[in-house]
C-alpha positions as CSV (number, residue, x, y, z in Angstrom):
1,M,0.2,-0.1,0.0
2,S,1.7,3.2,-0.8
3,G,0.8,6.6,0.4
4,K,0.2,7.8,4.4
5,R,-2.2,5.5,5.6
6,L,-5.1,7.1,7.7
7,E,-6.1,5.8,11.0
8,L,-9.5,4.7,11.2
9,D,-11.4,6.1,14.4
10,T,-13.8,3.6,15.7
11,T,-16.5,6.6,17.2
12,T,-16.9,7.1,13.0
13,L,-18.2,3.7,12.7
14,S,-20.3,4.1,15.7
15,A,-21.7,7.3,14.6
16,L,-22.5,5.6,11.5
17,A,-24.2,2.4,12.9
18,E,-27.5,4.2,13.5
19,P,-29.6,4.1,10.5
20,N,-30.6,7.4,10.1
21,R,-27.1,8.7,10.3
22,M,-26.2,6.2,7.7
23,H,-29.2,7.7,5.7
24,I,-28.1,11.1,5.8
25,V,-24.7,10.3,4.7
26,E,-26.2,8.7,1.9
27,L,-28.1,11.6,1.1
28,L,-25.2,13.9,1.2
29,R,-23.0,11.6,-1.0
30,E,-25.4,13.4,-3.7
31,G,-24.0,16.7,-2.6
32,P,-25.1,19.2,0.1
33,L,-28.2,19.9,1.6
34,T,-29.9,21.9,4.2
35,V,-31.3,20.5,7.2
36,G,-34.7,20.7,6.1
37,E,-33.8,19.3,2.5
38,I,-32.6,16.1,4.7
39,A,-35.4,16.3,7.6
40,D,-37.9,15.9,4.2
41,R,-36.2,13.7,2.4
42,L,-35.9,11.0,5.2
43,G,-39.4,11.9,6.8
44,L,-37.6,13.0,9.8
45,R,-39.0,16.3,12.0
46,Q,-36.3,19.1,11.6
47,P,-35.2,18.5,15.5
48,Q,-34.7,15.0,15.1
49,A,-32.5,15.7,11.8
50,S,-30.5,18.5,13.7
51,K,-29.8,16.1,16.6
52,H,-28.4,13.4,14.0
53,L,-26.5,15.9,12.1
54,K,-24.8,17.5,15.6
55,V,-23.6,13.8,16.1
56,L,-21.8,13.4,12.5
57,S,-20.5,16.8,12.9
58,E,-18.9,16.2,16.0
59,H,-17.7,12.9,14.6
60,G,-16.0,14.9,11.6
61,I,-18.1,13.5,9.1
62,V,-20.1,16.2,8.1
63,E,-19.2,20.0,8.0
64,V,-21.5,22.6,8.1
65,Q,-21.5,26.1,6.3
66,A,-23.9,28.9,7.6
67,D,-25.8,30.9,4.6
68,A,-27.9,33.4,6.2
69,N,-30.4,31.4,8.4
70,R,-30.0,28.1,6.8
71,R,-26.9,25.5,7.5
72,I,-25.8,23.5,4.8
73,Y,-24.1,20.5,5.5
74,R,-21.5,18.5,3.4
75,L,-19.6,15.0,3.7
76,R,-16.0,15.6,4.9
77,P,-13.6,12.9,2.9
78,E,-11.1,12.3,5.6
79,P,-13.2,9.7,7.7
80,F,-14.3,7.7,4.3
81,Q,-10.5,7.9,3.1
82,A,-9.5,6.5,6.7
83,M,-12.1,3.8,6.4
84,T,-10.9,2.9,2.8
85,S,-7.4,2.5,4.0
86,W,-8.3,0.4,6.7
87,L,-10.3,-2.1,4.5
88,D,-7.7,-1.8,1.7
89,S,-5.5,-3.4,4.6
90,F,-7.6,-6.5,4.4
91,R,-7.6,-6.8,0.5
92,H,-4.3,-9.4,0.3
93,I,-6.4,-11.6,2.7
94,M,-9.5,-11.8,0.6
95,E,-7.5,-12.1,-2.5
96,E,-5.2,-15.0,-0.9
97,R,-8.6,-16.8,-0.1
98,F,-9.7,-16.4,-3.7
99,D,-6.6,-17.5,-5.2
100,K,-7.0,-20.9,-3.0
101,L,-10.6,-21.1,-3.7
102,D,-9.7,-20.8,-7.6
103,A,-6.9,-23.5,-7.2
104,Y,-9.1,-25.7,-5.5
105,L,-12.3,-25.4,-8.0
106,R,-9.3,-26.3,-11.0
107,E,-8.3,-29.1,-9.1
108,L,-11.7,-30.4,-8.9
109,Q,-12.6,-29.6,-12.6
110,N,-9.3,-31.8,-13.4
111,K,-9.9,-34.7,-11.2
112,E,-13.6,-35.0,-13.3
113,Q,-11.8,-34.4,-16.3
114,G,-9.1,-37.0,-15.8
């Protein structure tokens, strides 16, 4: 693996474990939204959406920008880069297992043909 590896913050995972927060992150993947837009799209009351956004903000998953009396939320890339880096560290394990499975399947095919 090349480049600096970002450390995975387990509080990021715990913040994302709550279904409404995960839905908010999925919405924000498409682009920045206001609290009202998020609440409307998820069928939440605005105070509920604000509570979840506060948690996401405290964990560094989203950032907020004030625009007059509106708050616009967007995803921060760093927590997701850290998750990607962490998951990539397991890639060699999965590739090794797939290679072993492939070799086993070829062995079975050879026995059937032979």
